[in-house]
N, CA and C of each residue as an Amber inpcrd file, in Angstrom:
protein
   699
 -54.4200000 228.5460000  49.3150000 -54.6040000 229.9920000  49.4060000
 -53.5360000 230.7360000  48.6240000 -52.5630000 229.9990000  48.0520000
 -51.5180000 230.6190000  47.2610000 -52.0270000 231.0910000  45.9160000
 -53.2050000 230.6570000  45.5210000 -53.7380000 231.0410000  44.2430000
 -53.2040000 230.1850000  43.1160000 -52.5570000 229.0750000  43.4430000
 -52.0200000 228.1890000  42.4270000 -52.1920000 226.7450000  42.8500000
 -51.5220000 225.8460000  42.1280000 -51.6240000 224.4340000  42.4570000
 -50.9560000 224.1640000  43.7950000 -51.4500000 223.1670000  44.5440000
 -50.8340000 222.8350000  45.8290000 -49.3590000 222.5060000  45.6560000
 -48.5530000 222.9830000  46.5860000 -47.1020000 222.7790000  46.5070000
 -46.6890000 221.8850000  47.6610000 -46.0690000 220.7340000  47.3350000
 -45.6950000 219.7800000  48.3720000 -44.2220000 219.4190000  48.2690000
 -43.3600000 220.1570000  48.9710000 -41.9340000 219.8210000  48.9610000
 -41.7130000 218.4800000  49.6470000 -40.8470000 217.6480000  49.0580000
 -40.6920000 216.2830000  49.5620000 -39.3080000 215.9730000  50.1220000
 -38.3100000 216.7920000  49.8030000 -36.9620000 216.5490000  50.3300000
 -36.6310000 217.6210000  51.3660000 -35.5710000 217.3770000  52.1310000
 -35.1460000 218.3480000  53.1300000 -34.8310000 219.6870000  52.4630000
 -34.1400000 219.6320000  51.3390000 -33.7770000 220.8680000  50.6310000
 -35.0140000 221.6030000  50.1400000 -35.9950000 220.8620000  49.6260000
 -37.2250000 221.4920000  49.1250000 -38.0380000 222.1020000  50.2620000
 -38.0990000 221.4190000  51.3850000 -38.8220000 221.9630000  52.5410000
 -38.1290000 223.2240000  53.0390000 -36.8060000 223.2120000  53.0410000
 -36.0630000 224.3910000  53.4910000 -36.2860000 225.5730000  52.5460000
 -36.3060000 225.3250000  51.2480000 -36.5710000 226.4040000  50.2890000
 -37.9900000 226.9340000  50.4580000 -38.9380000 226.0490000  50.7520000
 -40.3120000 226.4610000  51.0380000 -40.3350000 227.3570000  52.2790000
 -39.5970000 226.9370000  53.2910000 -39.4930000 227.7120000  54.5370000
 -38.9270000 229.0960000  54.2620000 -37.8430000 229.1630000  53.4980000
 -37.1950000 230.4450000  53.2100000 -38.1100000 231.3790000  52.4280000
 -38.8590000 230.8270000  51.4820000 -39.7720000 231.6580000  50.7050000
 -40.8750000 232.2450000  51.5610000 -41.4850000 231.3930000  52.3870000
 -42.5540000 231.8650000  53.2720000 -41.9950000 232.8910000  54.2730000
 -40.8200000 232.6120000  54.7920000 -40.1840000 233.5190000  55.7540000
 -39.9250000 234.8820000  55.1250000 -39.4240000 234.8940000  53.8990000
 -39.1400000 236.1600000  53.2150000 -40.4240000 236.9770000  53.0300000
 -41.5200000 236.2990000  52.6930000 -42.7870000 236.9980000  52.5370000
 -43.2770000 237.6020000  53.8410000 -43.1520000 236.8600000  54.9300000
 -43.5870000 237.3530000  56.2340000 -42.7230000 238.5190000  56.7050000
 -41.4120000 238.4270000  56.4820000 -40.5170000 239.5260000  56.8630000
 -40.8740000 240.7760000  56.0720000 -41.1980000 240.5940000  54.7990000
 -41.5840000 241.7310000  53.9580000 -42.8240000 242.4190000  54.5320000
 -43.8100000 241.6130000  54.9600000 -45.0470000 242.1730000  55.5140000
 -44.7720000 242.9930000  56.7670000 -43.8270000 242.5400000  57.5800000
 -43.5720000 243.1680000  58.8750000 -42.4800000 244.2340000  58.8460000
 -41.8850000 244.4570000  57.6550000 -40.8350000 245.4810000  57.5520000
 -41.1170000 246.4270000  56.3970000 -40.7080000 246.0650000  55.2000000
 -40.8410000 246.9940000  54.0700000 -42.2950000 247.2760000  53.6870000
 -43.1890000 246.3030000  53.9010000 -44.6100000 246.4950000  53.5630000
 -45.4630000 246.7320000  54.8070000 -44.8400000 247.2020000  55.8800000
 -45.5430000 247.2500000  57.1620000 -46.7710000 248.1700000  57.1450000
 -46.7240000 249.2610000  56.3870000 -47.8700000 250.1640000  56.3510000
 -49.0860000 249.4820000  55.7250000 -48.8560000 248.7940000  54.6230000
 -49.9410000 248.0660000  53.9690000 -50.4680000 246.9560000  54.8690000
 -49.5490000 246.2480000  55.5200000 -49.9550000 245.1800000  56.4410000
 -50.8030000 245.7420000  57.5740000 -50.3700000 246.8650000  58.1320000
 -51.1050000 247.4920000  59.2390000 -52.5370000 247.8260000  58.8170000
 -52.6620000 248.4040000  57.6370000 -53.9860000 248.8170000  57.1650000
 -54.9010000 247.6210000  56.9250000 -54.3280000 246.5240000  56.4660000
 -55.1500000 245.3460000  56.1680000 -55.6430000 244.6410000  57.4300000
 -54.9600000 244.8590000  58.5420000 -55.3370000 244.1980000  59.8020000
 -56.3550000 245.0440000  60.5620000 -57.4550000 245.3210000  59.9410000
 -58.5090000 246.1430000  60.5310000 -59.2020000 245.3790000  61.6680000
 -59.1840000 245.9200000  62.8900000 -59.8150000 245.2270000  64.0200000
 -61.3320000 245.0480000  63.8470000 -61.9260000 245.8130000  62.9410000
 -63.3640000 245.7080000  62.7150000 -63.7230000 244.4990000  61.8600000
 -62.7310000 243.8940000  61.2310000 -62.9850000 242.7230000  60.3910000
 -62.9890000 241.4550000  61.2410000 -63.3330000 240.3410000  60.6010000
 -63.3550000 239.0640000  61.3110000 -61.9240000 238.6040000  61.6070000
 -61.8240000 237.4060000  62.2250000 -60.5100000 236.8510000  62.5400000
 -59.6280000 236.7990000  61.2940000 -58.4720000 237.4250000  61.3600000
 -57.5600000 237.4370000  60.2240000 -56.2450000 236.7450000  60.5670000
 -55.6120000 236.1870000  59.5430000 -54.3270000 235.5170000  59.6790000
 -53.3270000 236.1270000  58.7030000 -52.0440000 236.0370000  59.0320000
 -50.9830000 236.4550000  58.1230000 -50.3410000 235.2030000  57.5220000
 -50.4310000 235.0940000  56.1910000 -49.8670000 233.9570000  55.4790000
 -48.6120000 234.3710000  54.7120000 -47.6240000 233.4970000  54.6930000
 -46.4550000 233.6740000  53.8460000 -46.4360000 232.5460000  52.8340000
 -46.0310000 232.8460000  51.5990000 -46.0510000 231.8580000  50.5320000
 -44.6390000 231.5410000  50.0400000 -44.4430000 230.3670000  49.4440000
 -43.1200000 230.0050000  48.9140000 -42.6020000 230.9980000  47.8830000
 -43.5010000 231.7540000  47.2730000 -43.1330000 232.7450000  46.2610000
 -42.6080000 234.0390000  46.8660000 -42.4300000 234.0690000  48.1970000
 -41.9490000 235.2420000  48.9380000 -42.9910000 236.3600000  48.9910000
 -44.2440000 236.0040000  48.8100000 -45.3330000 236.9600000  48.9280000
 -46.0680000 236.7220000  50.2480000 -46.8900000 237.6820000  50.6600000
 -47.6510000 237.5440000  51.8940000 -49.0980000 237.9370000  51.6430000
 -49.9590000 237.5410000  52.5750000 -51.3750000 237.8450000  52.4330000
 -52.0380000 237.8420000  53.8080000 -52.9080000 238.8110000  54.0360000
 -53.7620000 238.8170000  55.2180000 -55.1270000 238.3300000  54.7690000
 -55.6230000 237.2880000  55.4050000 -56.8750000 236.7040000  54.9450000
 -57.5490000 235.9450000  56.0790000 -58.7750000 235.5280000  55.8230000
 -59.5060000 234.6840000  56.7680000 -58.8820000 233.2930000  56.7840000
 -59.0310000 232.5520000  57.8640000 -58.4610000 231.2020000  57.9260000
 -59.1590000 230.2670000  56.9470000 -58.4890000 229.1670000  56.6510000
 -59.0490000 228.1700000  55.7440000 -60.3540000 227.6190000  56.3060000
 -61.2950000 227.3360000  55.4220000 -62.6070000 226.8560000  55.8630000
 -62.6180000 225.3530000  56.1180000 -61.7580000 224.6060000  55.3730000
 -61.7900000 223.1610000  55.5320000 -61.2170000 222.7400000  56.8850000
 -61.7630000 221.6870000  57.4480000 -61.3200000 221.1660000  58.7420000
 -61.1060000 219.6630000  58.5960000 -59.8850000 219.1590000  58.8950000
 -58.6890000 219.9530000  59.2150000 -58.1460000 220.6370000  57.9670000
 -57.3910000 221.7110000  58.1330000 -56.8580000 222.4350000  56.9790000
 -55.7780000 221.6460000  56.2640000 -55.4900000 222.0280000  55.0280000
 -54.4590000 221.3450000  54.2440000 -53.0830000 221.5130000  54.8810000
 -52.8160000 222.6990000  55.4310000 -51.5740000 222.9950000  56.1430000
 -51.9080000 223.5540000  57.5190000 -50.9810000 223.4920000  58.4650000
 -51.2120000 224.1670000  59.7470000 -51.5420000 225.6380000  59.5100000
 -52.4210000 226.1790000  60.3220000 -52.8660000 227.5600000  60.1490000
 -52.0550000 228.5310000  61.0190000 -51.8610000 229.7630000  60.5380000
 -51.1780000 230.7800000  61.3520000 -52.0590000 231.2070000  62.5250000
 -51.5150000 232.0600000  63.3890000 -52.2680000 232.5710000  64.5350000
 -53.5250000 233.2910000  64.0460000 -54.6260000 233.0340000  64.7310000
 -55.9240000 233.5760000  64.3350000 -56.2170000 234.8770000  65.0820000
 -56.7770000 235.8460000  64.3740000 -57.2300000 237.0800000  65.0130000
 -56.1370000 238.0780000  65.3330000 -55.0860000 238.1190000  64.5180000
 -53.9890000 239.0600000  64.7900000 -54.4560000 240.5120000  64.7200000
 -55.5450000 240.7500000  63.9870000 -56.0370000 242.1240000  63.8190000
 -56.6840000 242.6790000  65.0880000 -57.1980000 241.8120000  65.9480000
 -57.9300000 242.2910000  67.1260000 -57.0240000 243.0240000  68.1190000
 -55.7570000 242.6580000  68.1630000 -54.8380000 243.2690000  69.1320000
 -54.1430000 244.5110000  68.5770000 -54.3890000 244.8290000  67.3060000
 -53.6260000 245.8970000  66.6560000 -53.6820000 247.2310000  67.3900000
 -54.8750000 247.6610000  67.7450000 -55.0340000 248.9840000  68.3570000
 -54.9430000 248.9680000  69.8760000 -54.7310000 247.7900000  70.4510000
 -54.6910000 247.6900000  71.9040000 -53.3000000 247.6900000  72.4860000
 -52.2880000 247.8570000  71.6440000 -50.9100000 247.8540000  72.1220000
 -50.0450000 248.7110000  71.2090000 -48.8300000 249.0100000  71.6480000
 -47.9010000 249.7660000  70.8270000 -47.6210000 249.0030000  69.5290000
 -47.4740000 249.7490000  68.4380000 -47.2920000 249.0950000  67.1440000
 -46.0970000 248.1480000  67.1320000 -44.9670000 248.5820000  67.6950000
 -43.7820000 247.7240000  67.6730000 -44.0050000 246.4440000  68.4730000
 -44.7710000 246.5510000  69.5700000 -45.0630000 245.3640000  70.3750000
 -46.0060000 244.4310000  69.6340000 -46.9530000 245.0200000  68.9230000
 -47.8920000 244.2130000  68.1340000 -47.1630000 243.4930000  67.0100000
 -46.2900000 244.1980000  66.3120000 -45.5200000 243.5870000  65.2330000
 -44.6140000 242.4750000  65.7690000 -44.0400000 242.7010000  66.9450000
 -43.1900000 241.6740000  67.5570000 -44.0020000 240.4290000  67.8990000
 -45.2300000 240.6430000  68.3770000 -46.1070000 239.5210000  68.7150000
 -46.4740000 238.7240000  67.4690000 -46.8130000 239.4390000  66.3980000
 -47.1300000 238.7660000  65.1390000 -45.9020000 238.0130000  64.6310000
 -44.7240000 238.6020000  64.8010000 -43.4880000 237.9550000  64.3610000
 -43.2580000 236.6390000  65.0920000 -43.4720000 236.6440000  66.4010000
 -43.2970000 235.4100000  67.1930000 -44.2340000 234.3180000  66.6990000
 -45.5050000 234.6650000  66.5100000 -46.4720000 233.6720000  66.0290000
 -46.1380000 233.2100000  64.6130000 -45.5580000 234.1000000  63.8150000
 -45.1660000 233.7310000  62.4540000 -44.0150000 232.7250000  62.4870000
 -43.0800000 232.9040000  63.4130000 -41.9900000 231.9360000  63.5720000
 -42.5370000 230.5540000  63.9220000 -43.4890000 230.5340000  64.8290000
 -44.0930000 229.2610000  65.2440000 -44.7800000 228.5900000  64.0580000
 -45.4900000 229.3950000  63.2740000 -46.2110000 228.8500000  62.1230000
 -45.2390000 228.2700000  61.0930000 -44.1550000 228.9930000  60.8170000
 -43.1780000 228.5060000  59.8410000 -42.6140000 227.1450000  60.2460000
 -42.2830000 226.9960000  61.5270000 -41.7560000 225.7170000  62.0020000
 -42.8030000 224.6110000  61.8830000 -44.0320000 224.9450000  62.1980000
 -45.0870000 223.9260000  62.1400000 -45.3180000 223.4550000  60.7060000
 -45.2610000 224.3790000  59.7440000 -45.4370000 223.9970000  58.3380000
 -44.2740000 223.1310000  57.8760000 -43.0470000 223.5340000  58.2220000
 -41.8700000 222.7740000  57.7960000 -41.8980000 221.3490000  58.3280000
 -42.2280000 221.2010000  59.6130000 -42.2090000 219.8610000  60.1900000
 -43.4910000 219.0800000  59.8920000 -44.5220000 219.7700000  59.4490000
 -45.6970000 219.0780000  58.8900000 -45.2790000 218.3390000  57.6240000
 -44.5480000 219.0380000  56.7430000 -44.0610000 218.3890000  55.5330000
 -43.1330000 217.2410000  55.8880000 -42.2730000 217.4590000  56.9080000
 -41.3660000 216.4040000  57.3200000 -42.0980000 215.1520000  57.7810000
 -43.1580000 215.3490000  58.5560000 -43.9460000 214.2000000  59.0440000
 -44.7070000 213.5400000  57.9010000 -45.2530000 214.3630000  57.0270000
 -46.0720000 213.8350000  55.9220000 -45.2600000 212.9870000  54.9700000
 -44.0220000 213.3860000  54.7370000 -43.2020000 212.6690000  53.7620000
 -42.1290000 211.8060000  54.4150000 -42.3240000 211.4870000  55.6970000
 -41.5350000 210.4590000  56.3460000 -40.0790000 210.7860000  56.6130000
 -39.7890000 212.0330000  56.9860000 -38.4080000 212.3630000  57.3400000
 -38.0020000 211.5730000  58.5740000 -36.8100000 210.9890000  58.5330000
 -36.3300000 210.2590000  59.7010000 -35.5920000 211.2250000  60.6440000
 -35.0180000 210.6670000  61.7120000 -34.3690000 211.4990000  62.7210000
 -33.2640000 212.3600000  62.1160000 -32.4720000 211.7680000  61.2280000
 -31.3640000 212.4990000  60.5930000 -31.8820000 213.6420000  59.7330000
 -32.9330000 213.3690000  58.9580000 -33.5210000 214.4070000  58.0980000
 -34.1030000 215.5490000  58.9320000 -34.8040000 215.1850000  60.0020000
 -35.4160000 216.2240000  60.8470000 -34.3380000 217.0960000  61.4910000
 -33.2660000 216.4710000  61.9320000 -32.1740000 217.2300000  62.5520000
 -31.5110000 218.1480000  61.5270000 -31.3130000 217.6370000  60.3220000
 -30.6770000 218.4400000  59.2750000 -31.5720000 219.6260000  58.9100000
 -32.8770000 219.3810000  58.8160000 -33.8080000 220.4670000  58.4980000
 -33.7850000 221.5220000  59.5950000 -33.8150000 221.0860000  60.8470000
 -33.7990000 222.0530000  61.9500000 -32.5180000 222.8760000  61.9340000
 -31.3850000 222.2240000  61.6950000 -30.1180000 222.9530000  61.6880000
 -30.0700000 223.9820000  60.5650000 -30.6270000 223.6470000  59.4040000
 -30.6730000 224.5860000  58.2860000 -31.5400000 225.7930000  58.6510000
 -32.6790000 225.5110000  59.2850000 -33.5820000 226.5880000  59.7000000
 -32.9470000 227.4300000  60.7970000 -32.2760000 226.7590000  61.7220000
 -31.7020000 227.4400000  62.8800000 -30.5400000 228.3560000  62.5090000
 -29.9550000 228.1520000  61.3350000 -28.8770000 229.0220000  60.8840000
 -29.3930000 230.3900000  60.4510000 -30.6880000 230.5070000  60.2180000
 -31.2930000 231.7820000  59.8470000 -31.8140000 232.4860000  61.0950000
 -31.7440000 233.8080000  61.1410000 -32.3750000 234.5180000  62.2650000
 -33.8830000 234.3540000  62.1940000 -34.5370000 234.3560000  63.3360000
 -35.9900000 234.2510000  63.3480000 -36.6020000 235.5500000  62.8400000
 -37.8750000 235.4810000  62.4870000 -38.5840000 236.6870000  62.0570000
 -38.6060000 237.6970000  63.2050000 -38.8050000 237.2090000  64.4170000
 -38.7990000 238.0870000  65.5880000 -37.4630000 238.8220000  65.7020000
 -36.3730000 238.1150000  65.4900000 -35.0490000 238.7310000  65.5860000
 -34.8440000 239.7830000  64.5030000 -35.3570000 239.5070000  63.3100000
 -35.2270000 240.4770000  62.2180000 -36.0640000 241.7190000  62.4950000
 -37.3120000 241.5010000  62.9130000 -38.2370000 242.6240000  63.1280000
 -37.7830000 243.5140000  64.2810000 -37.2660000 242.9120000  65.3470000
 -36.8620000 243.6860000  66.5240000 -35.4130000 244.1290000  66.4700000
 -34.6350000 243.5620000  65.5420000 -33.2350000 243.9250000  65.4350000
 -32.3390000 243.2300000  66.4410000 -32.8620000 242.2800000  67.2020000
 -32.0680000 241.6250000  68.2410000 -31.0280000 240.6750000  67.6770000
 -31.1530000 240.3010000  66.4070000 -30.1640000 239.3980000  65.8210000
 -28.8960000 240.1260000  65.4550000 -28.9640000 241.4290000  65.4110000
 -27.7970000 242.2130000  65.0310000 -26.9160000 242.4260000  66.2500000
 -25.8460000 241.6870000  66.3570000 -24.9970000 241.7090000  67.5480000
 -24.0780000 242.9220000  67.5890000 -23.8150000 243.4730000  66.4340000
 -22.9840000 244.6650000  66.4230000 -23.3660000 245.5290000  65.2360000
 -23.2540000 246.8170000  65.4030000 -23.5980000 247.7490000  64.3410000
 -22.5900000 248.8940000  64.3410000 -22.0700000 249.2080000  63.2230000
 -21.0840000 250.2780000  63.1280000 -21.7470000 251.6300000  63.2510000
 -21.0850000 252.5630000  63.9450000 -21.5880000 253.9300000  64.0460000
 -20.8400000 254.8410000  63.0880000 -20.0700000 254.2360000  62.2040000
 -19.3140000 254.9770000  61.2050000 -20.2300000 255.4030000  60.0730000
 -19.7140000 255.8410000  58.8980000 -20.5490000 256.3620000  57.8160000
 -21.7900000 255.5310000  57.5760000 -22.9260000 256.2010000  57.4180000
 -24.2100000 255.5360000  57.3590000 -24.5280000 254.9130000  56.0130000
 -23.6750000 255.1110000  55.0260000 -23.8460000 254.4720000  53.7310000
 -22.5780000 253.6860000  53.4520000 -22.7140000 252.4120000  53.1490000
 -21.5170000 251.6240000  52.9230000 -21.6400000 250.7840000  51.6720000
 -20.6010000 250.7090000  50.9280000 -20.4870000 249.8230000  49.7870000
 -19.0200000 249.4940000  49.6640000 -18.6270000 248.3220000  50.1600000
 -17.2090000 248.0100000  50.1960000 -16.6560000 247.8000000  48.8030000
 -17.5340000 247.6670000  47.7920000 -17.0430000 247.6210000  46.4270000
 -16.3950000 248.9530000  46.0590000 -16.9710000 250.0330000  46.5900000
 -16.4970000 251.3580000  46.2390000 -15.2860000 251.7670000  47.0700000
 -14.9640000 250.9850000  48.1050000 -13.8250000 251.3130000  48.9530000
 -12.7430000 250.2770000  48.6950000 -12.0180000 250.4560000  47.6180000
 -10.9870000 249.5070000  47.2460000  -9.6360000 249.9510000  47.8230000
  -8.7860000 249.0000000  48.1460000  -7.4610000 249.3000000  48.6900000
  -6.6210000 250.0180000  47.6440000  -5.9220000 251.0740000  48.0840000
  -5.1040000 251.8440000  47.1600000  -3.6130000 251.6230000  47.3860000
  -3.2560000 251.0260000  48.4810000  -1.8540000 250.6910000  48.7010000
  -1.7740000 249.4450000  49.5590000  -0.5750000 248.9330000  49.7450000
  -0.4040000 247.6560000  50.4170000  -0.8730000 247.6950000  51.8530000
  -0.8190000 248.8680000  52.5010000  -1.2100000 248.9640000  53.8970000
  -2.7050000 248.7640000  54.0930000  -3.4950000 248.8880000  52.9990000
  -4.9510000 248.8030000  53.1230000  -5.4990000 247.4890000  52.5830000
  -4.6220000 246.5190000  52.3290000  -5.0750000 245.2720000  51.7250000
  -6.0380000 244.5010000  52.6030000  -5.9490000 244.7070000  53.9090000
  -6.8010000 243.9240000  54.8120000  -8.1460000 244.5530000  55.1040000
  -8.4820000 245.6620000  54.4230000  -9.7320000 246.3630000  54.7450000
 -10.9570000 245.4980000  54.5350000 -11.0050000 244.7820000  53.3910000
 -12.1740000 243.9690000  53.0940000 -12.3770000 242.8850000  54.1400000
 -11.2370000 242.2560000  54.5410000 -11.3660000 241.2050000  55.5450000
 -11.8640000 241.7680000  56.8730000 -11.3310000 242.9410000  57.2570000
 -11.7500000 243.5640000  58.5080000 -13.2170000 243.9660000  58.4440000
 -13.6440000 244.4860000  57.2870000 -15.0400000 244.8970000  57.1320000
 -15.9640000 243.6920000  57.2450000 -15.5400000 242.5750000  56.6430000
 -16.3480000 241.3590000  56.6960000 -16.4840000 240.8790000  58.1360000
 -15.3730000 240.9710000  58.9070000 -15.4240000 240.5450000  60.2970000
 -16.3050000 241.4700000  61.1210000 -16.1670000 242.7810000  60.8750000
 -16.9050000 243.7600000  61.6720000 -18.4020000 243.6610000  61.4580000
 -18.8030000 243.4200000  60.2110000 -20.2300000 243.4400000  59.8880000
 -20.7890000 242.0460000  59.6200000 -20.0490000 241.0130000  59.9450000
 -20.4580000 239.6560000  59.6140000 -21.7970000 239.2650000  60.1980000
 -22.1690000 239.8490000  61.3520000 -23.4270000 239.5030000  62.0000000
 -24.5460000 240.4850000  61.6580000 -24.2620000 241.4770000  60.8120000
 -25.2860000 242.4420000  60.4230000 -26.2910000 241.7820000  59.4970000
 -27.5650000 242.0380000  59.7410000 -28.6360000 241.4360000  58.9530000
 -29.4450000 242.5120000  58.2560000 -29.8750000 242.2270000  57.0630000
 -30.7260000 243.1620000  56.3300000 -32.0810000 243.2440000  57.0120000
 -32.5510000 244.4660000  57.2660000 -33.8340000 244.6590000  57.9280000
 -35.0170000 244.2950000  57.0690000 -34.7890000 244.0630000  55.7730000
 -35.8920000 243.7070000  54.8750000 -35.9600000 242.2080000  54.6150000
 -34.8250000 241.6130000  54.2140000 -34.8460000 240.1910000  53.8460000
 -34.2700000 239.2880000  54.9250000 -33.5330000 239.8760000  55.9000000
 -32.9890000 239.0760000  56.9970000 -31.7120000 238.3330000  56.6660000
 -31.1580000 238.5560000  55.4660000 -29.9330000 237.8640000  55.0830000
 -28.7110000 238.5810000  55.6650000 -27.5940000 237.8520000  55.7430000
 -26.3730000 238.3870000  56.3310000 -25.6740000 239.4000000  55.4300000
 -24.8100000 240.1930000  56.0470000 -23.9990000 241.1620000  55.3270000
 -23.0100000 240.4480000  54.4110000 -22.7980000 241.0210000  53.2330000
 -21.7890000 240.5180000  52.3060000 -21.0010000 241.7140000  51.7940000
 -19.6880000 241.5790000  51.7360000 -18.8380000 242.7220000  51.4200000
 -18.9240000 243.1690000  49.9680000 -19.5290000 242.3510000  49.1000000
 -19.6040000 242.7390000  47.6930000 -20.9580000 243.3350000  47.3280000
 -21.7560000 243.7290000  48.3480000 -23.0680000 244.3030000  48.0960000
 -23.1730000 245.6920000  48.7190000 -23.9840000 246.5240000  48.1130000
 -24.2220000 247.8690000  48.6340000 -25.2690000 247.8160000  49.7390000
 -24.9670000 248.4510000  50.8560000 -25.8690000 248.5100000  52.0050000
 -26.1120000 249.9580000  52.3990000 -27.2310000 250.2110000  53.0250000
 -27.5320000 251.5500000  53.5310000 -28.1950000 251.4210000  54.8950000
 -27.9010000 252.3600000  55.7820000 -28.4340000 252.3070000  57.1450000
 -29.4770000 253.3960000  57.3390000 -30.5920000 253.0330000  57.9630000
 -31.6410000 254.0050000  58.2890000 -31.1500000 254.8910000  59.4330000
 -31.2510000 256.2030000  59.2600000 -30.8000000 257.1310000  60.2910000
 -31.7790000 257.2290000  61.4600000 -32.9610000 256.6340000  61.3120000
 -33.9710000 256.6830000  62.3800000 -33.8880000 255.4440000  63.2680000
 -34.0880000 254.2600000  62.6730000 -34.0800000 253.0250000  63.4670000
 -32.7050000 252.3590000  63.5080000 -31.7750000 252.8420000  62.6770000
 -30.4020000 252.3460000  62.6150000 -30.2980000 250.8970000  62.1420000
 -31.2890000 250.4310000  61.4030000 -31.2010000 249.1030000  60.8050000
 -30.5250000 249.2170000  59.4400000 -29.7770000 248.1940000  59.0700000
 -29.1090000 248.1560000  57.7740000 -29.9650000 247.4170000  56.7590000
 -29.8640000 247.8180000  55.5110000 -30.6420000 247.2100000  54.4310000
 -29.7780000 247.0320000  53.1870000 -30.0210000 245.9320000  52.4440000
 -29.4600000 245.8450000  51.1020000 -30.0420000 246.9980000  50.2880000
 -29.2090000 247.6500000  49.5000000 -29.7300000 248.7010000  48.6340000
 -30.8190000 248.1820000  47.7170000 -30.6460000 246.9520000  47.2060000
 -31.6280000 246.3890000  46.2790000 -32.9620000 246.1170000  46.9620000
 -32.9350000 245.8300000  48.2700000 -34.1790000 245.5240000  48.9840000
 -35.0330000 246.7700000  49.2040000 -34.3850000 247.9300000  49.3070000
 -35.1320000 249.1750000  49.5420000 -35.0560000 250.1020000  48.3260000
 -34.5610000 249.5220000  47.1990000 -34.5270000 250.2470000  45.9230000
 -33.7150000 251.5380000  45.9940000 -32.5400000 251.4580000  46.6320000
 -31.6190000 252.5920000  46.7070000 -30.3020000 252.1840000  46.0430000
 -29.8540000 252.9540000  45.0730000 -28.5810000 252.6950000  44.4020000
 -27.4850000 253.5360000  45.0470000 -26.2190000 253.1510000  44.8760000
 -25.1300000 253.9720000  45.4210000 -25.1770000 255.4120000  44.9100000
 -25.5270000 255.5780000  43.6320000 -25.5950000 256.9350000  43.0670000
 -26.6860000 257.7600000  43.7440000 -27.8320000 257.1400000  43.9740000
 -28.9280000 257.8590000  44.6220000 -28.5910000 258.1630000  46.0770000
 -27.8920000 257.2320000  46.7180000 -27.5500000 257.4020000  48.1330000
 -26.6540000 258.6140000  48.3610000 -25.8560000 258.9550000  47.3650000
 -24.9600000 260.0940000  47.4960000 -25.7090000 261.4030000  47.7180000
 -26.9610000 261.4410000  47.2940000 -27.7470000 262.6740000  47.3890000
 -28.7360000 262.6510000  48.5590000 -28.6770000 261.6190000  49.3760000
 -29.5840000 261.5030000  50.5240000 -28.8730000 262.0040000  51.7770000
 -29.4050000 263.0570000  52.3880000 -28.7980000 263.5990000  53.6000000
 -29.1760000 262.7730000  54.8220000 -30.4290000 262.3750000  54.8990000
 -30.8930000 261.5240000  56.0030000 -31.7830000 260.4470000  55.4150000
 -31.3320000 259.1970000  55.5180000 -32.1100000 258.1100000  54.9420000
 -33.1010000 257.5380000  55.9450000 -34.3570000 257.4100000  55.5140000
 -35.3930000 256.7440000  56.3050000 -35.8240000 255.4920000  55.5650000
 -35.8100000 254.3610000  56.2390000 -36.2520000 253.1220000  55.6170000
 -37.7600000 253.1650000  55.3790000 -38.3210000 252.2550000  54.5730000
 -39.7610000 252.2740000  54.3090000 -40.6130000 252.2280000  55.5670000
 -40.1760000 251.4510000  56.5520000 -40.9550000 251.3400000  57.7870000
 -41.0070000 252.6670000  58.5210000 -39.8530000 253.3340000  58.6660000
 -39.8070000 254.6070000  59.3800000 -40.4810000 255.7240000  58.5870000
 -40.4120000 255.6400000  57.2720000 -41.0500000 256.6530000  56.4340000
 -42.5610000 256.6050000  56.5600000 -43.0850000 255.3970000  56.8070000
 -44.5340000 255.2310000  56.8810000 -45.1020000 255.3940000  58.2760000
 -44.2300000 255.5320000  59.2700000 -44.6980000 255.6120000  60.6390000
 -45.4260000 256.9260000  60.8860000 -46.4680000 256.8460000  61.6500000
 -47.1830000 258.0480000  62.0900000 -47.7330000 257.7680000  63.4690000
 -48.1530000 258.8010000  64.1460000 -48.6950000 258.6490000  65.5100000
 -50.0440000 257.9470000  65.4070000 -50.1590000 256.8280000  66.1260000
 -51.4100000 256.0780000  66.1000000 -51.9500000 255.9410000  67.5040000
 -53.2600000 255.9450000  67.6500000 -53.8470000 255.8240000  68.9810000
 -53.5330000 254.4850000  69.6030000
């Protein structure tokens, strides 16, 4: 369903990269592309699934027709529950099922290509070091969030005297557990970040297409998800 040749990762590293690509696509669907995802999950359509691809793209589509399928299938019929619950609860539910699907695909490859106990443990540990899609979508992985200036770029805040030499280290410690609401990656002190004034999630500037120069002229920043939100029945 990727629209290309079948992709079969055979090593632990290749399976992990496959996992990360699919995960990035699913996170994109449930955060930065959430409006498009919502519209595609029409309850009037047949059973629909959310697919993530190694290319970091996502797709809402009907399940595979072949039985058994080439890969484990995602949760079926995610569109039917869309209008029957609060949007955030629905997105959280889809996120949970997406986490389950990602693990099933990763360990399907592990079983298919004969990963032993050591390989399976190493793969799980690599996966477990990343926050789950559910944690990214709900913000529960973010253990601490600064209430200080809502736009941060530690590159632009350089020490000017000896008393300020430890600022970068302190900033790294303070925001070390902060995760990008779009890609789910950890905070890094050499990257520009911006915080949504509505949901208070932090984002890489590059993930939401905001530059430091543009941020200077934004009085109240709304992330793509909050910008697209509207009252729904």
